[in-house]
Structure formats: C-alpha cells, structure tokens
KETORTOR-848623 format. One record per residue (C-alpha): residue in three letters; x, y, z. Coordinates in steps of 0.05 Angstrom, whole numbers, plus 5000, padded with zeros to 4 digits. Layout:
BEGIN
alaXYZ/...
***
This chain:
BEGIN
unk500735918582/unk501835168572/unk503335078647/unk496535388669/unk491834958710/unk484434838692/unk482435328746/unk487035868718/unk484335738648/unk477235838676/unk479136498708/unk482436738644/unk476336538604/unk471736898653/unk475737538644/unk475437488568/unk467937348573/unk466837988613/unk470438368558/unk465738078506/unk471137648474/unk466937028472/unk470936628421/unk477436738460/unk473936568525/unk471335928493/unk478535738475/unk480835818547/unk475035388573/unk476734858520/unk484134858540/unk482034778613/unk477634188596/unk483333858556/unk487933928616/unk482533658662/unk481833038619/unk489232848627/unk490633108696/unk489332708759/unk485332908821/unk481233458785/unk474633558824/unk468233438784/unk465634138798/unk471634448763/unk470234058700/unk462834188707/unk463834938714/unk468334958653/unk462934598613/unk457535068638/unk461535688622/unk463135428552/unk455635288543/unk454436028557/unk459636218505/unk456135788454/unk449536138471/unk452836818457/unk455336538391/unk448336248374/unk451035538370/unk444935248404/unk446434508396/unk453634538423/unk451034958481/unk445934428495/unk451233878493/unk455734238543/unk449934398589/unk447833668588/unk455033458603/unk455433948662/unk448733708690/unk451232988687/unk456633208736/unk452633728774/unk445133538769/unk442534138809/unk446934678778/unk441935248768/unk445935638716/unk446735028673/unk439334878677/unk437735588654/unk442835538598/unk440134868576/unk433135148577/unk435235738534/unk438535268483/unk432534798482/unk427735388469/unk432035628412/unk431934918383/unk424334918386/unk423734438445/unk419434908486/unk416234398533/unk423134138554/unk425634848562/unk419735008607/unk421434418652/unk428534678663/unk426335388678/unk420835148724/unk425634698762/unk430135288777/unk424235748794/unk421435238844/unk428235128877/unk429935868880/unk423936348872/unk428836938877/unk432036738811/unk428437278770/unk431037038703/unk428436328712/unk421736568740/unk420637048682/unk422536528629/unk418135998662/unk412036468665/unk413036708594/unk413936018564/unk407935738602/unk403436288574/unk406136218504/unk405335458504/unk398335528532/unk396436038479/unk399335618424/unk395535008449/unk389135428453/unk390235678382/unk391034968357/unk384834768394/unk381135378367/unk382935188296/unk380234488303/unk374534628351/unk369334948305/unk369434388254/unk369233858309/unk363334188342/unk359334258278/unk360633518261/unk357733328328/unk351133678312/unk349233048273/unk350732578331/unk347632388397/unk352032938429/unk348433498391/unk345733828454/unk352633848486/unk355534098420/unk350634678420/unk352734868490/unk360034858469/unk358535258406/unk355435798450/unk361635818493/unk366035838431/unk362136448407/unk361736828473/unk368336638506/unk373036458449/unk370336958398/unk369936418344/unk363536668310/unk367236838246/unk370636158243/unk363935818253/unk360736238198/unk366136028148/unk364235308162/unk356735438146/unk354535428219/unk348235828204/unk344835348156/unk347134748198/unk344235028262/unk337835248228/unk337034558198/unk337934258267/unk332534718295/unk327734488240/unk329033738246/unk330333668321/unk325733158354/unk326733468423/unk324634178440/unk330734278485/unk335234138426/unk331234608382/unk331735148435/unk339335028441/unk340335088365/unk336235738363/unk340036008422/unk346635898385/unk343936298327/unk341636848375/unk348736888403/unk351736938333/unk347037508313/unk346737888379/unk348838608383/unk351938458452/unk358038218413/unk358738938389/unk361139228456/unk367639478427/unk364539768364/unk362540498354/unk355140648365/unk350740418308/unk356039928281/unk356439168287/unk362338688283/unk363338368215/unk361437688243/unk354737948268/unk353138298202/unk354837658162/unk350837218209/unk344637658204/unk345037688129/unk345836938123/unk340236808171/unk335337258134/unk336836878071/unk336436188103/unk329936338141/unk326136578080/unk319936148073/unk321435748136/unk318836218191/unk311735968194/unk314335248198/unk318835458255/unk312935788290/unk309035148285/unk314734748316/unk316135248372/unk309435538394/unk307934988445/unk314735068479/unk316035728515/unk323635658514/unk323935538439/unk318936098425/unk322936588467/unk329336428428/unk325636478361/unk322837158381/unk329737418401/unk332637158336/unk327437538295/unk328938158335/unk336238108314/unk335538018240/unk328538148212/unk325138778184/unk318439118198/unk316438958127/unk317238198136/unk310037968145/unk311937248165/unk316437518220/unk310837968246/unk306037378245/unk310936968287/unk311737538337/unk304137638340/unk303436898358/unk308637018414/unk304837628438/unk298437208443/unk302036688486/unk299336588557/unk306636578580/unk308837268603/unk316137098588/unk314336958515/unk310437608510/unk316537968539/unk321137668487/unk316437878431/unk315938588456/unk323538628463/unk324338348393/unk319538848362/unk322939408399/unk329639168373/unk327139158301/unk324539868308/unk330840108342/unk335239828287/unk330940198235/unk331340848276/unk339040798279/unk339240778203/unk336241488201/unk335241748130/unk338841138103/unk333140678124/unk326740588085/unk320640978109/unk316040548152/unk309140428125/unk303540208172/unk301539518146/unk295839078167/unk300838588198/unk303939148239/unk297139368262/unk295338658285/unk301938608322/unk300639258359/unk293539038376/unk296238388406/unk301638778444/unk296339228474/unk293438618511/unk299938518549/unk300638698622/unk308038888610/unk306339628602/unk313339918608/unk315839488550/unk309339618512/unk309940368518/unk317140348495/unk315139948434/unk309240408417/unk313841018425/unk318740718375/unk313340528324/unk309641188327/unk316241578323/unk318141198260/unk311341328228/unk311642058248/unk318342158214/unk315642318145/unk318942978128/unk323042688071/unk317542218045/unk314142347979/unk307042587987/unk303941907970/unk307841578026/unk306142068082/unk302541738140/unk296141988172/unk298741818241/unk292442068277/unk288141598235/unk292640998243/unk293441118318/unk285941178327/unk284840538287/unk289440158335/unk287840488401/unk280340648398/unk277839938419/unk282439958480/unk280440668499/unk273140448498/unk274339808537/unk271439698607/unk277439278626/unk282139708668/unk288439378639/unk286339478567/unk283940188580/unk290540348615/unk294440058556/unk290240458508/unk291841098546/unk299240908549/unk299040818473/unk295541498466/unk301141818507/unk306341528459/unk302341748399/unk301542468423/unk308942498443/unk311042258374/unk307642828336/unk303943428360/unk299143408300/unk296742728325/unk292243128372/unk287643178311/unk284942498331/unk281442838389/unk277043178337/unk275942528298/unk273242118356/unk270142218424/unk273641598451/unk280441898470/unk277742488509/unk272242068541/unk277341558563/unk281842098593/unk276342448631/unk273241778654/unk279941548682/unk280842198720/unk273642268745/unk272641568773/unk275841408841/unk279840778850/unk286140498881/unk287439888838/unk294339898804/unk291639918733/unk286840478751/unk292440888780/unk296640768718/unk290640968674/unk289941618713/unk297341768704/unk296941638629/unk290542058623/unk294042648657/unk300042548611/unk295442558549/unk292143198572/unk298943518583/unk301243318513/unk294843548479/unk293244178517/unk297444628472/unk292444528415/unk287445118419/unk281544748388/unk282544168436/unk282644638495/unk276144948472/unk272744268467/unk275144088537/unk272444728566/unk265844658530/unk265343928552/unk266244078626/unk273443868627/unk275244418677/unk270444118728/unk273143418717/unk280343628727/unk278744048788/unk274643488819/unk280343008805/unk284543368858/unk279643138912/unk278142458880/unk285242218871/unk288141808928/unk294242088961/unk300941748947/unk306941778903/unk303241638838/unk297642118857/unk302842668868/unk305342578797/unk298342588768/unk296543208808/unk302843568783/unk301043408711/unk293943658721/unk296544308751/unk300644418688/unk294544278645/unk290244748686/unk295445288681/unk295445258605/unk287845238605/unk287745848651/unk291246248597/unk285546088549/unk281046638573/unk279447048635/unk273246648653/unk277245998658/unk282846348695/unk278046648746/unk274745968756/unk281345608767/unk284146128815/unk277546188853/unk276545438865/unk283545248887/unk289545588917/unk292845558850/unk299445878868/unk300445358922/unk298544808872/unk303645078822/unk309145078875/unk307044368895/unk307344148822/unk314344448814/unk316744068875/unk313843418850/unk317143518782/unk323843658814/unk323243028857/unk321242598797/unk327142858756/unk331842678812/unk329041978824/unk327041738754/unk330841108734/unk327340778675/unk327341108607/unk319741188609/unk320041518678/unk325341998653/unk321142168591/unk314942308634/unk318942728683/unk321943118625/unk315043228594/unk312243468661/unk317943978667/unk316744218596/unk309244258609/unk310144658672/unk314845148638/unk309945208580/unk304345348629/unk308345878665/unk310246178598/unk302946218579/unk300646518644/unk306347008649/unk303647368588/unk298647678637/unk300748208687/unk295547978738/unk299047298742/unk305847618747/unk303348018807/unk301347368842/unk307947048822/unk312447598848/unk308947558915/unk310146808919/unk317646758930/unk317346008943/unk314045878876/unk319246298840/unk324845938877/unk321945258859/unk321245478786/unk328445698784/unk330845048817/unk327044608768/unk330844878708/unk337444498710/unk342744768664/unk344144068637/unk336843988617/unk336544648580/unk340044338521/unk333244068502/unk330344518448/unk323144508474/unk324844628546/unk329845178530/unk324645528486/unk319345538541/unk324445758593/unk326846338549/unk319546518533/unk317946528608/unk323846988625/unk322047438566/unk314847498590/unk316847628662/unk321648188642/unk316748548594/unk311949088615/unk306149408579/unk310849988562/unk315449528522/unk311549578457/unk312349038405/unk311949208332/unk306548848295/unk308048338241/unk306848558170/unk300348258146/unk298647918212/unk297048408267/unk294947848314/unk302247628324/unk307348028364/unk314248178338/unk319948118386/unk324948588354/unk325848198289/unk322148078225/unk320447338225/unk319546928288/unk316346298263/unk316445918328/unk313446508366/unk307946538314/unk306545808326/unk306745918401/unk301846488400/unk297446138350/unk296545588402/unk294446128451/unk287146358456/unk285247018424/unk285947368491/unk293247178495/unk294747498429/unk295348238414/unk288648508394/unk287848968334/unk286749558379/unk291249368437/unk295648858472/unk295048358528/unk296648738591/unk303648518611/unk303648938674/unk306849608690/unk314249798688/unk314849738763/unk312649008761/unk317448858705/unk323049188745/unk321548728804/unk321648128758/unk328248348727/unk331148428797/unk328947718813/unk332247458750/unk338747808770/unk338947538842/unk346047278853/unk349446698887/unk356146718923/unk360146758858/unk356647388837/unk353147028779/unk345647008771/unk342946288765/unk337146528722/unk341546908673/unk346546328670/unk340945848653/unk338146338603/unk344946368569/unk345245598569/unk338745598527/unk342445828465/unk346545188458/unk343444758404/unk336845148407/unk332445418352/unk333246108321/unk326946338356/unk329646138424/unk335946528411/unk331747138394/unk328047068460/unk334547018499/unk337347638464/unk331048038478/unk330947808551/unk338248008561/unk336648688530/unk331148778582/unk335948568638/unk341149068615/unk336549668619/unk338549808691/unk345650058688/unk347249818759/unk345349098741/unk349349018677/unk355648768712/unk351648178739/unk349347988670/unk356647998648/unk358647578709/unk353347058690/unk356346888622/unk351947428590/unk357447758550/unk359747108518/unk352546918503/unk351247588470/unk357447498426/unk354346848402/unk347447138393/unk349547748353/unk351647278297/unk344447038289/unk341247538241/unk334447528276/unk337547658344/unk343048138322/unk339848798340/unk337748608410/unk344248238425/unk348648808401/unk344749328440/unk345248918505/unk352648798491/unk353949538482/unk350049708545/unk354349238586/unk360749508556/unk358750228568/unk358250138643/unk363349588656/unk370749678670/unk374249308613/unk379449048662/unk373948618694/unk372648258628/unk376447688596/unk381247958544/unk378547518489/unk371547788503/unk374248488495/unk377448328428/unk371247948403/unk366748538421/unk370249028374/unk367048778309/unk359748788331/unk360649468363/unk363549748298/unk357749448258/unk353049838303/unk356050478274/unk352750318207/unk345850188237/unk340050608214/unk337950658287/unk341351258319/unk340750958388/unk344750358364/unk349950818334/unk350551208398/unk350950598444/unk355850248399/unk360450848398/unk359850958474/unk361550228487/unk367550238440/unk370050888472/unk370250538539/unk373449908510/unk378950288474/unk382050488540/unk384049758551/unk390249648508/unk394049838446/unk392449158416/unk385049288423/unk385749978391/unk389549638334/unk383949138326/unk378849708321/unk382950078270/unk383649448228/unk376049408229/unk375450118201/unk373950468267/unk377251128247/unk373151238184/unk366750958216/unk367251428275/unk368852008227/unk362351848190/unk358551928255/unk360752658257/unk355952788199/unk349852528237/unk344052998250/unk343952758322/unk348753148367/unk349452568416/unk351652108360/unk356652638337/unk359452688408/unk360151928413/unk363851908347/unk368652458370/unk370052078435/unk371851458396/unk376651878353/unk379552188416/unk381351498445/unk383951258378/unk388551868374/unk393551548420/unk394750978370/unk401250988329/unk397350838265/unk393051468274/unk399051888294/unk402751668232/unk396851888189/unk397352588218/unk404952608213/unk404552428139/unk399552988126/unk393952508106/unk389052768158/unk387553478136/unk380053338134/unk380353058205/unk384053678229/unk378754118199/unk373253708232/unk376553698300/unk377754448297/unk370554568277/unk367954148335/unk372354528384/unk367555108369/unk361354688384/unk356354938435/unk355754218460/unk361054148516/unk362053398504/unk363653518431/unk368554088444/unk372053698500/unk372853068458/unk375453468397/unk380353878438/unk382653248476/unk384352908410/unk388253518387/unk391853548454/unk394252828448/unk396352918376/unk400153548393/unk405053148436/unk408552998370/unk412153628342/unk410753458269/unk403253418283/unk403454028327/unk406154428268/unk400454178225/unk395354368279/unk398455068283/unk397755138207/unk390254938209/unk385955568215/unk379855158238/unk383954868295/unk386755548316/unk379855868314/unk376655288351/unk381855248405/unk381955998417/unk374355998423/unk374755408471/unk379955768513/unk375356368520/unk369955928550/unk369855678621/unk369654958598/unk375255068550/unk379655378603/unk378654788649/unk380154298593/unk386354698573/unk389054718644/unk387953978656/unk391053738591/unk398253558608/unk399353258539/unk398853938504/unk405454238479/unk405254928511/unk409955238460/unk405355078403/unk399455298445/unk402555988448/unk403255988372/unk395955818367/unk394056388412/unk398256878370/unk395356598306/unk402256438279/
***
C-alpha cells in the first residue's frame, strides 16, 4: 500500500466511496495528498481532484467546515471546477452562508444549464432568500408605514398601506399596531381632501368583504371582523364631523359611504344621516356609493337570519328611502328597496308589539312618488311598489288604503309615451298588477274601476319593442287571472282579443326573457312573469271551456311545456302552480272531489287538510270555487283523456317531459304541492296502456317519495300499485322493486277495498321477480296480511289475497311453515277456496297447493286435510279444474291419486 501513487490512492478512495465507506475513502484521499506534497511532477489537477473528493467525504460526514476548506483549496488550483463549486455551495449553505452558496450554485448553472443539481439548488435558494427578505420587510413595514402617516409622506404611506393590505395580506399586523385609530385620526385632521380620501380608502380596504374570498359564505376573515369592530367603536360620535369634512368632496364622500356600508347597522341614526346626505348629492357616483352601502348593510343583516335583530322602520330609515327614491339609478334603488322590505316583512318570530305594518310603512314612503307628475319619480315609486308587493303578499292591502297605487299603475299603462322613464314606469306598473292580481278584493276593485278596459287598451297604446313585449306578456298574465274571476270578464277578454294567441305570445316572451336575463332584477322579473303565467293558466284551467280552447291550440301547449324548465321547478311557488295546472288539466267533471268538513266552498283533493289549496281557492272568485249545489265544470271525461294524453307525450327516451317536470316539483316543495303531484299521477295512471310511460318518466321513484307524505299517501300508493299491476317487474330498477314492497303491504290494511285489491294485485305481479323480493315481502308480514284478505266480504279482494299467497308459496320460508305443520289453518282455507264458484279464487288456491305438493312432507299433510281433498276433487270435476290440473306440472301425481281415492 505504501508504494501506491496519488492516482492509485484516488481510485481506491473512489471505490470505497461507492461502497459507502466514507471514512476509509477519506483516508485514501488523505494518503494521496500526503504523497503529492512530497513527490515531484504531480499535476495540479490530481491534487485538486483529491481535495474535491475529500470535500465530498466531509459533506457525507456532516463536517461542513473541513469540506469548505478542501473545496476552497481545490478551487485555488482549479477555479472553474463545477463539482467543487457545488460542494462548496452545499457546505456554505449548511454553515448559514446562503448568499455565498447561491453565488456558487448560480455560477455552475450559468456555465452549464444541463447541471440539474446546480440549477435546482440555485432556484430553491433564490426563492428562499427572497421569501426570507420579504418576511423581514413584512415585519418591519407596517410599523414604518404607520410612522410615516405623521410626516409629509403621509399620502404615499397610505398608498403603500393599501398595497400591504391587498397584496401582502398584512391587515392583521396593521391592526395590532393600532392602524384603525391612526388612520381615522388622519381622516379627521387632514388638511387636504385627497389625503382624507386616501386614509378612508385604507380603512375601506381593511373592512372590505372582498378579503373574504377564501372564507365560507357568510363568514369573514378574523382581520376584517376585528377591523369592523374597532372602527364601529372609534367612529362613535365622529360620523357627523366626518360628514361635514367630506360632503364637499365626492371622492372622500364615496369612501365614507363605502366604509359605513362595511361596518354600520340599520339602527345607527348618525350613519343613516351621513348616507342620506350622500343620496342627496348632485354627483351620481356619490349616490351610487350610498345605495351600495345601504344595500350592503341590509345584506349583512339578512345573512344573520334569525341571529340578527328584527328591523324596525325608523324615521331615519324612512328619510333615507325617500332620498334614495329621487335617484336615477333605478336598478340599484330597486335592489335596495327589495332588501329593506324583505327585512321588514320577515316578522314571523317577532313578538306581537314588534310586528310591522308593512303596507302602512310602504304607503307612507311611496305615496308621494306614486302621485308625482315627474316621470322619474313616478317610475321610482312604481319600482318601489313592485319590491313591496314582492316582499309580502299581504302588502296588497295598501291598495285598499289609498287610491294612489292603483291610479299610478293604470295611469302609466293608459298614457302613451316612448321616453325611457315612461317605458320603465309601464313595466313596473304591469309588474305590480301581476303581483297584486291574486288578491280577490283587489281584482274586484280593478274590474269595478274599469281596469279591464285600461289593460286591454294598453295592448294597442304600448309602443312595439323589447320592453313593450315584456309589458304585454305581464298584462296577458294579469288578464288571464282576471278572466277566471267570473264569466262576464272571461267573455269580455276572449271577445275583444285573440286571447289564446296572446297567451302563446306571452309564453314565448317569458321564455326569451328567462334565457337572456343577466342582472339579478331582470332574473327576478322573468321568474315572476313565469310564475304569474303558470298561476293564470292554473286559474283558467279550472274551467272546461278554457281547456277545450287549450287542447285545440297545440302551439300554446307546447310553449307552456317548454317554459317550465326542470331546474326552475325547485322554486316552491312555481312548482305549486305547475302541479296545480297539471291537476286541473287532468281532472274531469266526473272526478268528484269530497267536500271539506265545515267548509263546503273548498274542494278536497283526496286528503283531509290542504291548507295551500284552500288559500289558492280563497283567492279565486266565487265562480271558481265549488258551489253548495254543484262544482265548477271541469269538462267531460273525453276532454280530460285528451289532456292526459298530452301530458304523456314522449320524447326519444320514452320519458314524458311533462311527467318528468311534475315529478321534479316534489323536491323541496310544500306538502300541498306534493298532494297535487300525487293526485295528478293517479289521474295519469288510470289508462293502463299509459302507465309504463309514467314509470319511464321517474314516476315510480316520485311516488315512492310521495307515499311517505301522509296527505299524499292514498293517491301515491294507488298510482304506484296501478303502475306495478301492469308493468313487467324486469323493466324496473331492482331497488324500486324492493322499495315498493312496504307501501303495497300497507295498502292491505286500508279501509278502502279498492286500495286493498290494487295493492294485492301489484304485489302479486312483483313477487314473480326474485326470491329476495319474496323474502322482503314475508319479512313485512305479507303472508298473514294476505291471509287476512281472505276474510273480506269482497270476492275480488279475496281472489287478490289468494294470488299473493300462491306466489309466496314458492318461498322456502312458507314451505318450511307447511313442513313443520304450522299451517293447518292455511291448508283448510286453501282447500275451502278450491271449492269457490269464483274461477280466479279456485285457480289461485289450487295453484298454491300444487306448488306446495312438490315437497313430499307437505303433500302428505295436504292428503290428510279433508278440506283440501274435497276442494280438489270438486275442482277436478269442473271444466276449469280439469284444465288447471292438466297444466300444473308441479303437482305430485302419486299424491293426487291418493286425494282422488280419499286416502
């Protein structure tokens, strides 16, 4: 070993290094260096490589300093040696000298971009050093910026504070350094309005909900919550002073308004006074900021739900709304009024003394604007009336308290004009009529006041155009509901215009508006138009004469079906009217409705208490309600059959769009809507040939949901049974088959014999599906329940019960019962029914015995039962019995001979 050269020592060290023997490798490199020191003519690169390799050994042994020393020594000999630069960089980083390490890695990366290790280390270190520097800057920046607020650089400091909040997310750090009181103090003492504006803008950024993008809905980041709380405390008693300082500068007033929108409450009278001042500003941008601020305050209260305090209409709030109603920014204005009236209308949980007379308050605010000759103010008043009526249906009471609302509506519709504000006023007037027309007393006043003439004349007075189309469509919906009021109005409407064409036109306009609406207010109006049209069709479809016109107008029916989008039918109101419409279309005068106990004016739709239907019919005129001595004529059975066929028209998939939409109505809807859907599906299942299409349109799944609703149970179960009676179980989803067993079994216990019969017939068909399904039925008590049906006075119910028992006889559980001798009563009953004069009963009873007789132990018990022997012998003597006997391949012929001999 002592005679080895430095090169041989390096090679030996390299081999040991590859084997992970770093200390031994280090010794070989050291021996090589010692030889190189004493030997002559050793090239510098040999010594340099020995030093570099030893530096790598020191890295593996975590001896950072000695690795650095060797790397430095190598680089003194070989300045561009890449490996040594990387090794020195690694040692420098471990020693905490990150900037120097970055220089070494970067030098290698620049010289050789393919050196992945150097490139990765350089990129990583650069990012870490930059982040570390940024963190150091972040820690010192907030305090430095706040100190500069008291210097000549205050305006620049405010700009940097805004960037620190929005870009560096340093709001919390600024809050800990009392940024809120310092910025507020600057806003109060600033000599320049631009500086005041900048200070208020910083506060707006700290309290803005836009910083809550990553938070769940309704929640704010901790920094925003803290800033708002601090600002409310700091601004107490200073708002009016701030108003005085800002009101002559639009930029400052805008920022102050936004700030109040972020952190103030509707009960803060000083805040409302400041916002009223902003609303009275001649600058439209200031008015906009105030409207947005008020909307933000209301929206924050709405998001609190029941946790928030009930809103009380104060004098300050009234003055604010009155100032807002002078603004030309009608879209923002209507959104604000909708929020305010909705908050005031939400009084269900309020104590009696805190309930709000919304009609009175709304009239107090809106009446001067409704009476104004100024088109802008009148249009704003009607826009406010729209929001009021949309917030609470009972607000229509104001139409009885004052002539101003109705006069304003009819005046806007009756006077021609093309000015923008006049067109808007007409649109709002039509919207108000649509919202208020459901109230029967209001309808009567309109009719008595010549409202029908005004609305009909409006069709010819209104200028053609996009807005005119929307107004016309709303008026058509209003006229349709009015037409249901009594026959005289209906005749007048249908005589003076081609009303079926107008209805189709209104449906097309509504469909177009739904598709093109972009703003929230446009979407609300389009939705209300759709709901109004469906309500009007629901009202008119009570009458058979209208249904005759409707069935002959295929385009109108097609437009009506297209307007009801499945995704929109999650809305409770729209789904109710759609379900009501389909129910009325499918009903004939022969489908009698039982009267409600104590109130013969209200129909009963197959259940005891339909509150929503009562309310619906109470809104209808007397003609639209069942009279004491008769009903509204819903049309004959042939007309109803045509309507049912239309409802069941199918698309390529075999599903009916109408039925699919009807089934969609039950999701999130009221109990009353579910009852209507159940009743409608029962009508649609009356034609046996059509039932499979109800099933293909999600009808079976819908009925399984509906039958769990007590008020819809009877209708839903009957429709369910009817589908299952005539549908091959193999065409149904298996889970639907299993889920149907329980409701069908519960029909066995009904007091209605028809329900018992249909439930048993449906279960009989279903039991042919699988052994698992028969097991499910047996677990539900099917054997005993079907046995109970044998004691019914109705022969058809008895036959249905026997057929269930016949299909259950193939189950192992039933067979075991007979083998164990626990079914002597059943044997007696089956034998007795073999003697029945009713062929279905004797066939079912003998069929059950035939299947049971496949098992020798049971066959013996059958042979020992005198009732069975007598019944089977009698059956054999009959023509039916002989046919049954010959066709039954399950029967054990040996035991059959014993039965014939009486053994």
